[in-house]
C-alpha atoms as one frame of an Amber mdcrd trajectory, in Angstrom:
protein
  17.436 -66.793-121.130  14.299 -67.847-119.282  14.639 -71.304-120.856  18.189
 -71.614-119.501  16.964 -70.631-116.029  14.254 -73.245-116.195  16.769 -75.881
-117.412  19.151 -75.134-114.563  16.341 -75.241-111.970  15.202 -78.569-113.442
  18.718 -79.997-113.119  18.844 -78.684-109.534  15.526 -80.290-108.639  16.640
 -83.623-110.133  19.852 -83.439-108.083  17.886 -82.745-104.932  15.590 -85.635
-105.694  18.617 -87.932-106.045  19.974 -86.671-102.726  16.762 -87.289-100.860
  16.729 -90.884-102.102  19.565 -91.660 -99.673  18.840 -89.115 -96.959  17.600
 -91.814 -94.585  20.417 -94.256 -95.210  22.448 -95.303 -92.195  25.833 -93.620
 -91.770  29.103 -95.307 -92.616  27.359 -97.931 -94.749  29.136 -97.287 -98.074
  31.840 -99.254 -99.906  34.419 -98.302-102.571  35.155 -95.238-100.511  38.378
 -94.618-102.473  36.054 -92.955-105.032  35.378 -90.139-102.583  39.063 -89.269
-101.973  40.440 -86.416-104.036  43.966 -86.597-105.294  44.149 -83.255-107.155
  46.367 -80.864-105.229  44.520 -77.656-106.332  41.133 -78.983-105.401  42.336
 -80.364-102.047  44.186 -77.179-101.102  40.860 -75.337-101.531  39.003 -77.800
 -99.281  37.563 -79.558-102.331  35.230 -76.477-102.748  35.539 -76.469-106.551
  32.132 -77.568-107.751  31.392 -74.262-109.518  34.899 -73.714-110.911  35.681
 -74.505-114.519  38.591 -74.579-116.855  40.958 -77.037-115.155  40.903 -80.788
-115.643  41.410 -81.613-111.967  37.749 -80.594-111.198  36.451 -83.327-113.400
  36.208 -85.695-110.447  33.994 -83.201-108.592  31.754 -81.907-111.417  32.044
 -83.233-114.996  30.594 -79.913-116.324  33.809 -78.183-115.257  35.670 -79.388
-118.331  33.099 -77.802-120.670  35.031 -74.535-120.771  38.595 -75.753-121.188
  40.754 -72.944-122.583  43.126 -75.341-124.372  42.883 -78.081-126.996  44.588
 -80.633-124.803  44.916 -80.956-121.081  46.519 -83.591-118.897  46.742 -83.968
-115.114  48.814 -86.385-113.003  48.461 -86.487-109.193  49.976 -88.352-106.264
  48.191 -88.465-102.918  50.203 -89.579 -99.900  47.227 -90.590 -97.786  47.096
 -91.727 -94.162  48.295 -95.167 -92.989  50.825 -95.411 -95.857  48.032 -95.572
 -98.446  48.905 -94.030-101.784  46.602 -92.778-104.479  47.545 -92.155-108.119
  45.254 -90.361-110.506  45.360 -89.019-114.073  42.954 -87.232-116.403  43.152
 -86.317-120.079  40.899 -83.776-121.778  40.386 -82.978-125.484  38.463 -79.877
-126.498  38.592 -79.494-130.281  37.351 -76.443-132.197  37.379 -74.377-128.986
  34.784 -76.625-127.431  32.095 -76.040-130.154  31.467 -79.760-130.257  31.973
 -80.358-126.596  34.825 -81.650-124.537  35.854 -85.273-124.003  37.619 -86.418
-120.844  39.240 -89.607-119.567  40.025 -90.258-115.920  41.919 -92.882-113.978
  42.411 -93.554-110.269  44.211 -96.294-108.435  44.959 -97.106-104.793  47.860
 -98.925-103.210  46.924-100.125 -99.692  50.252-101.689 -99.059  50.930-105.192
 -97.718  48.710-106.761 -95.056  49.043-109.968 -93.057  46.243-112.473 -93.597
  44.860-114.416 -90.705  42.373-117.266 -90.198  40.381-118.209 -87.077  42.171
-121.130 -85.398  40.760-122.376 -82.083  43.767-124.623 -81.641  46.100-121.640
 -81.525  46.517-119.826 -78.171  46.060-116.497 -79.961  42.737-117.648 -81.507
  44.083-117.241 -85.049  46.878-118.327 -87.395  48.678-116.272 -89.987  48.121
-117.193 -93.603  50.026-115.028 -96.037  50.855-111.503 -97.017  48.325-109.947
 -99.420  47.990-106.603-101.168  44.535-105.094-101.503  43.991-102.765-104.496
  41.351-100.716-106.211  41.006 -98.648-109.366  38.479 -96.691-111.423  38.524
 -95.623-115.030  36.019 -93.235-116.631  35.051 -91.403-119.786  33.130 -88.141
-119.742  31.667 -85.499-122.002  30.761 -81.832-121.335  29.508 -78.924-123.390
  28.650 -75.294-122.930  25.005 -75.027-124.111  25.295 -71.265-124.039  27.915
 -68.738-122.843  26.464 -69.151-119.388  25.286 -72.753-118.987  27.321 -75.901
-119.211  26.496 -79.572-118.577  28.591 -82.731-118.275  28.470 -86.435-117.392
  30.945 -89.255-116.788  30.541 -93.031-116.664  33.037 -94.961-114.556  33.995
 -98.557-114.038  35.376 -99.315-110.562  36.906-102.486-109.184  38.200-103.434
-105.774  40.130-106.520-104.694  40.580-107.161-100.971  42.573-110.382-101.157
  41.141-113.717-100.013  39.026-114.733 -97.066  40.464-117.830 -95.391  38.331
-119.975 -93.082  38.554-123.363 -91.551  36.068-126.104 -92.487  34.480-128.497
 -90.072  37.031-131.097 -91.140  39.843-128.720 -90.076  40.950-127.862 -93.615
  41.741-124.253 -94.535  40.002-122.953 -97.639  39.745-119.481 -99.152  37.645
-117.303-101.449  38.639-114.197-103.333  37.061-110.933-102.256  36.602-108.796
-105.335  33.742-106.705-106.688  33.206-104.177-109.443  30.601-101.536-110.283
  29.525 -99.067-112.922  28.864 -95.548-111.601  27.685 -92.304-113.103  28.554
 -88.640-112.460  26.641 -85.670-113.842  26.637 -81.965-113.193  25.961 -78.436
-114.398  27.659 -75.052-114.174  25.746 -71.812-114.500  27.406 -68.355-114.884
  24.935 -65.746-113.710  26.374 -62.835-115.708  26.547 -60.894-112.461  30.213
 -60.047-112.057  32.011 -63.435-111.922  29.393 -65.304-109.830  28.878 -68.916
-110.883  26.894 -71.801-109.569  27.587 -75.498-109.805  25.639 -78.691-109.096
  26.720 -82.315-109.289  25.846 -85.832-108.289  28.710 -88.326-108.278  29.013
 -92.101-107.761  25.423 -92.899-108.658  25.198 -96.708-108.912  23.124 -99.697
-108.019  23.798-101.790-104.886  26.773-104.108-105.053  27.972-106.884-102.742
  30.931-109.259-102.166  29.025-112.236-100.750  25.596-111.763 -99.171  25.233
-108.314 -97.648  24.977-105.490-100.174  26.294-101.957 -99.893  26.068 -98.645
-101.800  28.778 -96.503-103.333  29.644 -93.163-101.685  26.922 -91.154-103.562
  27.464 -87.420-103.147  25.269 -84.407-104.005  26.961 -80.986-104.142  25.899
 -77.380-104.695  28.490 -74.692-105.089  28.976 -70.936-105.679  32.115 -69.039
-106.546  33.255 -65.545-107.556  36.340 -63.426-107.891  36.276 -61.186-104.798
  38.148 -58.374-106.543  35.192 -57.891-108.917  33.155 -56.426-106.020  35.606
 -53.680-104.990  36.404 -50.363-106.607  40.103 -50.925-106.485  42.758 -51.780
-109.056  43.469 -55.534-109.152  45.701 -55.748-112.215  47.029 -59.236-112.961
  45.665 -60.748-109.739  42.551 -62.684-108.739  41.063 -63.719-105.450  38.679
 -66.621-106.070  36.276 -67.543-103.235  34.238 -70.744-103.543  31.763 -72.357
-101.158  30.240 -75.829-101.517  27.461 -77.552 -99.647  27.720 -81.389 -99.797
  25.227 -84.074 -98.896  27.091 -87.451 -98.706  25.522 -90.825 -98.234  27.946
 -91.936 -95.576  28.188 -88.993 -93.212  26.501 -85.706 -92.298  26.345 -82.654
 -94.566  29.382 -80.456 -94.901  30.215 -76.847 -95.770  33.436 -76.456 -97.689
  35.164 -73.107 -98.290  38.074 -72.540-100.628  40.196 -69.469-101.420  42.775
 -68.940-104.123  44.950 -65.877-104.603  46.655 -65.767-108.039  49.200 -63.295
-109.345  50.072 -62.858-113.076  48.415 -66.256-113.741  51.711 -67.741-112.539
  51.780 -67.971-108.697  48.953 -69.163-106.477  48.368 -69.436-102.776  45.398
 -71.511-101.593  43.534 -72.340 -98.437  40.412 -74.177 -97.448  38.168 -75.188
 -94.608  35.924 -78.295 -94.356  33.191 -77.975 -91.761  32.093 -81.036 -89.818
  35.424 -82.929 -90.019  37.120 -84.110 -86.802  40.576 -84.339 -88.191  41.191
 -82.709 -91.555  39.373 -79.389 -91.356  41.937 -76.880 -92.683  43.835 -77.253
 -95.937  46.679 -75.306 -97.494  48.532 -75.257-100.793  50.337 -73.432-103.545
  50.928 -73.567-107.278  53.190 -72.281-109.943  52.396 -72.093-113.698  54.666
 -71.324-116.615  53.805 -71.619-120.328  51.203 -74.267-119.967  52.950 -76.298
-117.284  51.691 -76.132-113.718  52.780 -77.697-110.486  50.476 -77.756-107.464
  50.988 -78.843-103.874  48.477 -79.399-101.011  49.120 -79.899 -97.334  46.364
 -81.185 -95.034  46.964 -81.637 -91.289  45.201 -84.845 -90.218  45.269 -84.995
 -86.462  46.563 -88.266 -85.071  47.523 -89.328 -88.605  49.992 -86.458 -88.952
  49.463 -84.955 -92.459  48.347 -85.740 -96.003  50.349 -84.387 -98.968  49.250
 -84.174-102.545  51.358 -83.371-105.666  49.910 -82.507-109.073  51.486 -81.810
-112.477  49.284 -80.216-115.107  49.972 -79.776-118.783  48.031 -77.644-121.274
  48.723 -77.575-124.993  47.513 -75.277-127.819
């Protein structure tokens, strides 16, 4: 047991070391920010405070170790995120946990973004507006990853994921000294790593989680480089009913709290709550501290014989609201 405690503390120290490596980085200096947007409805409804939760595939994007304790042989998740400004996210994950996870769990993840159609322009000093329209273009981005996780003991789990991400922002058009219009494609790709741990204390249902996501080298389109949205997270969760001398048959009240240290903006405290009855109906809520627009989150879910549908609603200030829909399938 002491060895496991030391192992967890070592992982925590390494995560803190990774976070301090970007603590002095200027704010709002990251690219590929689609990697930091969650599409899973359950996670989003709980304010993305799911770092220490395990057993559902949607948490793979937050902490790869979460898939180490999958209760089923196969799991699949499909999500749609109706983001602001008519931007749409699609994501999917597939998890295989053979022999009850004795040999670990393998996961695949995919995420894509549809930014819609945009009008291209080029600087044109001969035009009264100062520019001329070129053509309609459609920026896009996607990421695909493969991960592995395993419970080292009944209390301690580890996981990691490697991702390939690519973003295409159309073409840059500019006018040469001769007056000709030329263009160059704006596209870049990157390889990123996620890793994390989950530790169940054995005290009631208290669990801790730690993760570092989007760890990558600097990338660039042309000359100026930028970093991916690196994120360090520590979380704690527990079933509130475990701490009261009262009957709570066929119902759970899961409370989770995450502290996040992003590269691109100040630290945040995230709080999530899920009330579940008969493992069939769920009501969820969350709060994200430090956000100007989307601080409160809400959602619900229904599950029946291995099929689950989740919904999340997030008020977003001047952008109205964000809605997410997730279908989850568990087999065997």
